[in-house]
Structures are given as structure tokens and as C-alpha cells.
C-alpha positions in Angstrom: -0.1 -0.1 0.0 1.0 3.5 -0.8 1.7 5.9 1.4 0.4 8.8 -0.4 -3.2 7.2 -0.3 -3.2 7.4 3.1 -3.6 11.1 4.6 -0.9 12.4 7.0 -3.1 12.5 10.2 -3.8 8.5 9.3 -0.2 8.0 8.8 0.5 9.6 12.2 -2.4 7.4 13.6 -0.5 4.5 12.1 2.8 5.2 13.4 1.4 5.6 17.0 -0.8 3.2 16.8 2.6 0.8 16.1 4.8 2.5 18.9 1.8 1.8 21.0 1.3 -1.7 20.1 5.4 -2.1 20.8 5.3 -0.1 24.3 2.3 -2.5 24.9 4.1 -5.5 24.0 7.1 -4.5 26.1 4.6 -3.6 29.3 2.7 -6.8 28.6 6.5 -8.6 28.3 8.0 -6.4 31.8 4.6 -7.6 33.3 4.9 -11.4 32.5 8.4 -11.0 33.8 7.7 -9.1 36.6 4.8 -11.6 37.8 7.2 -14.8 37.1 9.7 -12.6 39.1 7.4 -12.2 41.8 6.6 -16.0 41.8 10.3 -17.0 41.7 10.7 -14.5 44.7 7.7 -15.8 46.5 9.2 -18.9 46.1 12.8 -18.3 47.0 11.2 -16.4 50.0 9.5 -19.6 51.0 12.3 -21.6 50.6 14.7 -18.9 52.3 12.0 -19.4 55.3 11.8 -23.0 54.8 15.8 -22.9 55.2 16.1 -20.5 58.3 13.7 -22.6 59.9 15.6 -25.4 59.6 19.0 -23.8 60.5 17.0 -22.1 63.5 15.9 -25.5 64.3 19.1 -27.2 64.0 20.7 -24.7 66.4 18.3 -24.6 69.1 18.4 -28.4 68.9 22.4 -28.1 69.5 21.4 -25.7 72.2 19.1 -27.5 73.8 21.0 -30.8 73.7 23.5 -28.3 75.1 20.9 -27.7 77.9 19.8 -30.8 78.4 23.4 -32.2 79.3 24.1 -28.9 81.3 20.8 -30.3 83.3 22.1 -33.9 83.6 25.6 -31.8 85.4 23.1 -30.0 87.5 21.1 -33.1 88.3 24.7 -34.8 89.5 26.0 -31.7 91.5 22.7 -30.8 93.0 20.7 -33.7 93.4 22.8 -34.4 96.6 20.9 -31.7 98.3 18.0 -33.6 98.4 15.4 -36.0 97.0 13.4 -32.7 95.9 16.1 -31.3 94.4 17.2 -34.3 92.7 14.1 -35.2 90.9 13.7 -31.2 89.8 16.8 -31.3 88.2 16.1 -34.8 87.1 12.7 -33.6 85.7 14.4 -30.9 83.9 17.0 -33.1 82.0 13.5 -35.1 81.0 11.9 -32.1 79.8 15.2 -30.8 77.8 15.4 -34.4 76.5 12.0 -34.1 75.1 12.8 -30.5 73.9 15.7 -31.9 72.1 13.5 -34.7 70.4 11.0 -32.3 69.0 13.4 -30.1 67.7 15.0 -32.7 65.7 11.6 -33.9 64.7 10.9 -30.9 63.3 14.5 -30.4 62.1 13.6 -33.6 60.2 11.0 -32.3 58.4 12.3 -29.3 57.5 15.2 -30.8 55.6 12.7 -32.8 53.8 11.1 -29.8 52.5 14.1 -28.1 51.4 15.4 -31.2 49.7 17.9 -32.5 52.2 18.5 -36.1 53.0 17.2 -36.4 57.1 18.4 -39.7 57.8 21.3 -38.4 59.6 18.8 -36.7 62.0 16.8 -39.6 62.1 19.9 -41.4 63.0 20.8 -38.6 65.5 17.4 -39.0 67.2 17.7 -42.4 67.7 21.2 -41.6 69.2 19.9 -38.8 71.2 16.7 -41.6 72.5 19.2 -44.5 73.5 21.4 -41.5 75.2 18.5 -40.6 76.9 17.5 -43.9 78.3 21.3 -44.6 79.3 21.4 -41.4 81.2 17.9 -42.1 83.3 19.3 -45.9 83.9 22.8 -44.6 85.1 20.4 -41.9 87.5 19.1 -45.1 88.8 22.4 -46.0 90.4 22.8 -42.3 91.8 22.6 -42.2 95.9 21.8 -39.0 97.1 23.4 -39.4 100.7 26.8 -40.7 98.4 29.3 -38.0 98.0 31.0 -40.1 95.6 27.7 -40.9 93.9 28.0 -38.2 91.4 31.3 -38.7 90.1 30.7 -43.0 89.4 27.1 -41.7 87.7 28.9 -39.5 85.5 31.9 -42.0 84.8 28.9 -44.3 83.5 28.0 -42.1 80.8 31.0 -40.1 80.2 31.8 -39.8 76.3 28.2 -41.1 75.2 27.1 -37.0 74.5 29.9 -36.3 72.2 28.4 -38.4 69.1 25.0 -36.8 69.1 27.0 -33.4 69.6 28.8 -33.8 66.6 26.1 -35.5 64.6 24.0 -32.2 65.3 27.0 -30.2 64.3 27.2 -31.9 61.4 23.3 -31.2 60.8 24.1 -27.4 61.5 27.1 -27.7 59.3 25.1 -29.7 56.4 22.1 -27.2 56.9 24.2 -24.3 56.7 26.3 -25.4 53.8 23.2 -26.5 51.8 21.6 -22.8 52.7 24.7 -21.2 51.3 24.4 -23.6 48.1 20.5 -22.9 48.1 21.5 -18.9 48.3 24.6 -19.2 45.7 22.2 -21.3 43.0 19.3 -18.3 43.8 21.9 -15.7 43.2 22.7 -17.6 40.0 19.3 -18.0 38.7 18.6 -13.9 39.4 21.5 -13.3 37.7 20.5 -15.1 34.9 16.8 -14.1 34.8 17.9 -10.6 35.1 20.4 -11.0 32.4 17.9 -12.5 30.2 15.2 -10.1 30.9 18.1 -7.5 30.2 18.8 -8.6 27.5 14.7 -9.1 26.1 14.2 -5.8 27.0 17.4 -4.7 25.3 16.4 -6.6 22.3 12.7 -5.3 22.6 13.8 -1.6 22.8 16.4 -2.0 20.2 13.7 -3.6 18.0 11.2 -0.9 18.9 13.6 1.5 18.3 14.8 0.7 15.1 10.9 -0.1 13.9 10.2 3.7 15.5 13.1 5.2 13.4 12.3 3.3 10.5 8.5 4.1 10.5 9.6 7.8 11.2 11.8 7.8 8.5 9.5 6.5 6.2 6.7 8.9 7.3 8.8 11.9 7.7 10.3 11.0 3.9 6.4 10.4 2.6 5.4 14.0 4.0 8.8 16.2 3.4 9.4 14.7 -0.1 5.9 15.9 -1.6 6.6 19.2 0.4 9.6 19.8 -1.0 8.6 19.6 -4.4 5.8 21.7 -3.6 8.1 24.3 -2.5 10.4 24.1 -5.6 7.1 24.4 -7.6 6.2 27.3 -5.5 9.7 29.1 -5.8 9.6 28.9 -9.6 6.1 30.4 -9.4 7.7 32.9 -7.3 10.3 33.3 -10.0 7.6 33.3 -12.9 8.2 30.3 -14.4 4.7 28.9 -14.9 5.6 26.2 -17.3 6.6 23.5 -14.4 4.5 20.4 -15.1 2.6 19.2 -11.8 2.2 15.6 -11.1 -0.3 14.9 -8.5 -0.1 11.3 -6.9 -2.2 10.4 -4.2 -5.1 11.4 -1.5 -3.4 12.8 1.6 -2.7 16.5 2.3 0.4 16.9 0.3 -1.4 15.6 -2.9 -4.4 18.5 -1.9 -1.6 20.7 -1.9 -0.1 19.9 -5.2 -3.4 19.9 -6.8 -3.9 23.4 -5.2 -0.6 24.2 -6.5 -1.3 22.8 -9.9 -4.6 24.8 -10.0 -2.5 27.9 -8.6 -0.4 27.2 -11.3 -3.2 26.7 -14.1 -5.2 29.8 -13.0 -2.0 32.1 -12.7 -1.3 31.1 -16.4 -4.6 32.2 -17.3 -4.4 35.2 -15.7 -1.3 36.3 -16.9 -2.2 35.5 -20.5 -5.2 37.2 -19.7 -3.3 40.3 -18.1 -1.0 40.3 -21.3 -3.9 40.3 -23.7 -5.6 42.7 -21.5 -2.5 45.3 -21.0 -2.1 45.0 -24.9 -5.8 45.8 -25.3 -5.4 48.4 -22.9 -2.3 50.3 -24.7 -3.8 49.8 -27.6 -7.5 51.3 -27.1 -5.5 54.0 -24.5 -3.8 55.1 -27.6 -7.0 55.5 -29.3 -8.6 57.1 -26.4 -5.8 59.6 -26.5 -6.6 60.2 -30.2 -10.1 60.4 -29.8 -9.8 62.5 -26.5 -7.9 65.1 -28.4 -10.4 65.2 -31.2 -13.2 65.2 -28.4 -11.6 68.1 -27.1 -11.5 70.0 -30.4 -15.2 69.4 -31.0 -15.9 70.2 -27.5 -14.2 73.7 -28.3 -16.0 74.2 -31.1 -19.3 73.0 -29.5 -18.5 75.6 -26.6 -18.1 78.2 -29.0 -21.6 77.3 -30.8 -23.3 77.4 -27.6 -22.1 80.7 -26.5 -23.7 82.1 -29.8 -26.6 79.7 -29.2 -27.1 81.2 -25.5 -26.7 85.2 -26.9 -29.7 84.1 -29.5 -32.0 82.3 -26.9 -31.4 85.5 -24.7 -33.2 87.9 -27.8 -35.6 84.9 -28.2 -36.7 85.4 -24.9 -36.9 88.8 -24.7 -39.1 88.3 -27.6 -40.9 85.6 -26.3 -41.4 87.9 -23.3 -42.8 90.6 -25.3 -45.2 88.4 -26.7 -45.9 87.1 -23.3 -47.1 90.5 -22.1 -48.8 91.2 -25.4 -50.9 88.3 -25.0 -51.3 88.7 -21.3 -52.9 92.6 -22.3 -55.0 91.0 -25.1 -56.3 88.3 -23.1 -57.6 91.1 -20.6 -59.2 93.4 -23.6 -60.8 90.0 -24.6 -61.9 89.5 -21.1 -63.5 92.7 -21.0 -65.0 92.4 -24.3 -66.7 89.3 -23.1 -68.2 91.0 -20.2 -69.4 93.6 -22.7 -70.7 91.1 -25.1 -72.6 89.5 -22.2 -74.2 92.6 -21.1 -75.4 93.0 -24.9 -76.4 89.4 -24.4 -78.5 90.2 -21.5 -80.2 93.3 -23.2 -81.2 91.3 -26.4 -82.9 88.8 -24.3 -84.4 91.5 -22.6 -85.6 92.9 -26.0 -86.6 89.5 -26.9 -88.9 89.2 -24.2 -90.9 92.5 -24.5 -91.6 91.7 -28.1 -92.9 88.4 -27.0 -95.0 90.4 -24.7 -96.1 92.9 -27.7 -97.0 89.6 -30.0 -99.0 88.4 -26.8 -101.0 92.0 -26.5 -101.3 92.0 -30.4 -103.0 88.8 -30.3 -105.3 90.1 -27.8 -106.3 93.3 -29.8 -106.7 91.1 -32.8 -109.1 88.9 -30.5 -110.7 92.3 -29.5 -111.5 93.2 -33.1 -112.8 90.1 -34.2 -115.3 90.5 -31.3 -116.2 93.6 -32.6 -116.3 92.7 -36.1 -118.8 89.9 -35.1 -120.8 92.5 -33.0 -120.8 94.9 -36.3 -121.9 91.9 -38.3 -125.0 90.7 -35.8 -125.5 94.5 -35.6 -125.9 94.6 -39.4 -128.0 91.4 -39.3 -130.3 93.2 -36.7 -130.4 96.2 -39.1 -131.5 94.1 -41.8 -134.1 92.7 -39.9 -135.2 95.7 -38.6 -135.5 97.1 -42.1 -137.6 94.0 -43.3 -139.7 94.6 -40.3 -139.9 98.1 -40.9 -140.8 97.3 -44.8 -143.6 95.0 -43.2 -144.8 97.8 -41.1 -145.1 100.2 -44.0 -145.8 103.9 -43.0 -145.7 103.1 -39.2 -142.1 101.5 -39.4 -140.8 104.5 -41.9 -138.9 105.8 -38.6 -137.8 102.3 -37.4 -136.4 102.0 -40.9 -134.6 105.2 -40.9 -133.3 104.1 -37.8 -132.6 100.7 -38.8 -130.7 102.1 -42.1 -128.7 104.5 -39.9 -128.0 101.4 -37.7 -126.7 99.8 -40.2 -124.7 102.0 -42.1 -122.8 102.6 -38.6 -122.5 98.7 -38.4 -120.9 98.8 -41.9 -119.0 101.6 -41.4 -117.7 99.4 -38.0 -117.1 96.3 -39.8 -115.1 98.3 -42.2 -113.1 100.4 -39.5 -113.1 96.8 -37.8 -111.3 95.3 -41.3 -109.2 98.2 -41.4 -108.1 97.8 -38.1 -107.8 94.1 -38.6 -105.6 94.7 -41.6 -103.4 97.2 -39.8 -103.1 94.6 -36.3 -102.4 91.8 -38.6 -100.1 94.2 -40.5 -98.5 94.8 -37.0 -98.6 91.5 -35.9 -96.9 90.2 -38.8 -94.2 93.0 -38.6 -94.0 92.1 -34.8 -93.5 88.3 -35.7 -90.6 89.1 -38.2 -89.4 91.9 -35.4 -89.3 89.0 -33.0 -87.7 86.6 -35.2 -85.0 88.8 -36.0 -84.8 90.0 -32.5 -84.3 85.9 -31.7 -82.0 85.9 -34.8 -80.0 89.1 -32.9 -80.0 86.7 -29.7 -78.6 83.4 -31.4 -76.3 85.8 -33.3 -75.6 87.8 -29.9 -75.1 84.0 -28.2 -72.9 82.8 -31.2 -70.8 86.2 -30.7 -70.7 85.4 -26.9 -69.7 82.0 -27.0 -67.0 83.2 -29.6 -65.9 85.6 -27.6 -65.7 83.2 -24.8 -63.4 81.0 -26.9 -61.1 84.0 -28.0 -60.9 84.9 -24.4 -59.7 80.9 -23.7 -57.6 80.7 -26.6 -56.1 84.1 -25.6 -55.5 83.0 -21.9 -54.4 79.8 -23.8 -52.2 81.8 -25.6 -50.9 84.1 -22.6 -50.0 80.9 -20.5 -48.4 79.3 -23.4 -46.5 82.0 -24.2 -45.7 82.3 -20.3 -45.1 78.6 -20.4 -42.8 79.5 -23.3 -41.1 82.3 -21.6 -40.4 79.7 -18.6 -39.3 77.6 -20.8 -37.1 79.2 -22.9 -35.9 80.8 -19.8 -35.0 77.2 -18.4 -33.4 76.2 -22.0 -31.6 79.5 -21.3 -30.2 78.2 -18.4 -29.8 74.8 -19.6 -27.9 76.2 -22.7 -25.5 78.3 -20.0 -25.4 75.0 -18.2 -24.5 73.0 -21.3 -21.9 76.0 -22.0 -20.3 75.2 -18.6 -20.6 71.3 -18.9 -18.9 71.7 -22.2 -16.3 73.9 -21.2 -15.9 71.2 -18.3 -16.2 68.6 -21.0 -13.2 70.1 -23.1 -11.3 70.6 -19.9 -12.1 66.7 -19.0 -11.4 65.9 -22.3 -7.7 67.2 -22.3 -7.4 65.5 -18.6 -8.6 62.5 -20.2 -6.0 62.8 -23.1 -3.4 63.5 -20.3 -4.7 59.9 -18.4 -5.0 58.2 -21.6 -1.6 58.6 -22.2 -0.7 57.7 -18.6 -3.0 54.9 -18.8 -0.7 53.9 -22.1 2.5 53.8 -20.1 1.0 52.5 -17.2 0.2 49.9 -19.5 3.6 49.6 -21.4 5.1 49.0 -17.7 2.9 46.4 -16.8 3.5 44.5 -20.2 7.0 44.6 -19.1 6.2 43.5 -15.4 3.9 40.4 -16.8 6.7 39.7 -19.1 8.8 38.2 -16.2 6.2 35.1 -16.1 7.2 32.3 -18.5 4.3 30.5 -20.0 4.1 27.0 -21.8 3.7 27.5 -25.5 0.6 25.3 -25.5 -1.2 28.5 -24.0 
């Protein structure tokens, strides 16, 4: 498995795991050795304790036997003081003998436990037991009242304690020798165990150290080698060399760094190429802008002079429009006055029309009255005819009545004739009044139309006045705008000059930038 397929964290974790496993192995091995050493120490301590107990028991048996012999001598030397004293020392002798037997028995058992032969101890026990019987047999010949009895009894047992004493001393010496031998064996075994443990620990530490060094070198090389490549590539890029081919291998952080450097190199290549192209375009464009700015400056100067003339013309036009606005306002006032007068004439015509209507109505009533008069004259004529007929029938008696009837008839005829004449006059007057009424109505309609026309003229004059005022205001604003345009044009001319200077400066900066970007070395494929 390649290390570059693992991340740096995974590699460090792997190395730490291996080192921990090695430490765990060494620790477990140390615990096992410690446990074995502890068990061996327990065994050695138990063996040492048994050896110490056996040595102590042997020495105690040796001392106890000497005490027994001393009690024998006390019995011989002091037994003559009385039977009670004799029995006391005899009992002490027997007691010491029994203690010696117990110690020898205990020593025999301990020797078996420490791995020694106990036959000599058993022989010593048997010999000691026989020695006790011989001492007791010799005491039977002891006479308390005989002063020479202790010497005789002592001669009976003289020298019998030497062999048990020698045998006990040999047991003690052999036990001490065996203890020394065990001590030597223990020391040799401990030394061998120590050397073995030391060798194993040194070997394990050496192997762990070598493995750690190898793993560390392996890990450090897997990290530093790509980093060194990345540093070399970064230095080349910093020096302006963008032609380096960057190879990305693996999935770790250094591979990510190399991928980032590859992307950075590609992006820088694109940026530098774009900057070069853009700088060349800027240089060309700045040169064109400089030329255009100079032309624009000259045109702005020409436009500024034209705007000055336009401003002068606009001032004259403004004065003319203001004069027209004043005249329109005066005409609007006259039109309002004419409209008021026309309104008054219309009202007068309306009153005349109303009066003519009333006269026409009165003429109609007079015509009706004349009709009544005519009807009365006609009836009077008929009555006169009837009266004449009746007078003719009456003859001479009715002659005066006939004259009156003739007069009445003549009067009725003249009334009828006068009524006819009045009717004709009234009809002519009515016709004339009707014509006058129609003409007055026509005059009223004409006056109404004149009034409407005057109103429309007034409205038009007011509209013209307002328009003239608005035109005056608009021309003022146009004049202000032209003034602003003149100022702006002059400023534009100044800016055009500054733009031309800036374009030339930008052209120089573009050339400088192009020289700066030319430091980078790009691949021919790009």
C-alpha cells in the first residue's frame, strides 16, 4: 500500500498505533517477567524461610542438647541436696531431652521440605533417644546421700554425648552448607533471570527503536518529499516560471497541496495570459482613447463656441417671447372685457326678445278684441236688416224705425269696415312684430354665438398667454440649460484634455505592466 493514499493524520495515527503496540508488548512482557519474578521471589522467599527455620531449628536443637547435658550435670552436682532437688533437676533433664527430640523431629521434617536427606537427623534422634535411656539408667544408681555417687554415675555416661553433639553439629553445618548452596543457586538464577530480562528488554527496545526510526523516516520522507516538491514548485512560480508540469499522486494532504499548486499554476497562467492580452488591448485602447480625447477636446471647444452663440440667440428669443407674453396677457384682459360687454349685450337682447314676445301677445289679444267687434258689427248689421224688413212690413208706421235701422246698418257697416281696416293694420303690425321678434331672436342667437365666440377667443387668448408664459419659462429654462451646457461643454473640454493626459499615462502604465508581466514564462501550448 502506498503511503500517499493515506492522509497525514492517518499516517501519524498508524505510527502512533505501532509505537503504542510496541510499548504495549514491552509492557506486557515486563508485566509477565515481573509476575514470574514475583512468583520466583515468593518461592525463593518460602525456601529461604524454610532454610532459615531449619537452620534455627538445628541450632536450637544443638543448644537444647547442650542445655540437656547441663541439666544432667546439675542433676549430678545438685541432686545431693535432697530428693526434691534431685527430682526437679531430673525432670528438667527429661524436659530438655523431650524438647531436643521435638526439635530434631521438626528439623527432620524441615530438611525434607528443603530437599536434604534426613537420615542423619533420624539417626541422631535414635541415638539421642538411646542416650536419654542410658542417662536415666545411670541415674538409677545415683545415691543422694553418697557424696561420691555423682562421680560414679558420671563415669558411667562419660563420652556418650559426644557423638550426638557431633552429629547435631554436622546437621547444622550441612544445613548451613545447603543454605549457602541454595543462596548461590538463587543468586545465579536471579542473575540469569536478570540477564535474560535485560537482554529481552534491550532487544525489544532496540527493535522498537529501529522500527520507530524506520517508520518515522518512512513517514517523514512521505511527508517532506512532496512538501519539498511543493516548495520547489512554489519557488519556481514565485520566480515567474509557470511552465512547470505538476504531477498529483495520492489522496493525502500533500496531494491536495500539489493539486492546489497545479490549480494555482493553471489559474496564474490564465490570469497572466489574460493580463498580457488585456494589457496589450489597454495599450491599444489607451492610444485610441488619447487620439479620440484630443478630437473630442477640439469638438468640445467648437461646441462651446456654438453654445455661446446659441446662448446669445436664446437671450434675444427670451426677450421676444417675454414681449409676446406681455402682449398676450394684455389681449387676454381686453378679451375678458369684450366678453363681459358681449355678455351685457346678450342680456339686453334677451330683454328685447322678452319685450317683443309680450307685444306679440298683446297684438294677439287686440286681434281677438277686433274679432269680437267685427262679430258685433256683423250681428248689428243682421239686426238692422231684420229691423228694415220688419219696418218694410210695418209700412208707414215703421218708416222712422226703418230710417233708424238704415242708420244702424250704415253704422254697423262702417264699424265692420273700420274693424276690417284695423284688422288689416293689426295683422300687418302682428306680422311686423313677428318678423321683429324673429329678427330679435336671430339677433339673440347671433349675440349668443358672438358671446360664445368671444369666450372661445378669450380662452384662446388666455391659452396663448399661458403658453407664451410657459414658453417664456421654458425658454428661460432652455437658456439656463444652454448656460449649463456651455459650462458642461467647457468642463468636458477640460476633462477631455485631462482624459487625453490620463489615456497617455494609462498607455505608459500599460507598457510598464506589460514589461512586468513579461517576467512570467508561459508554456507554448497556452
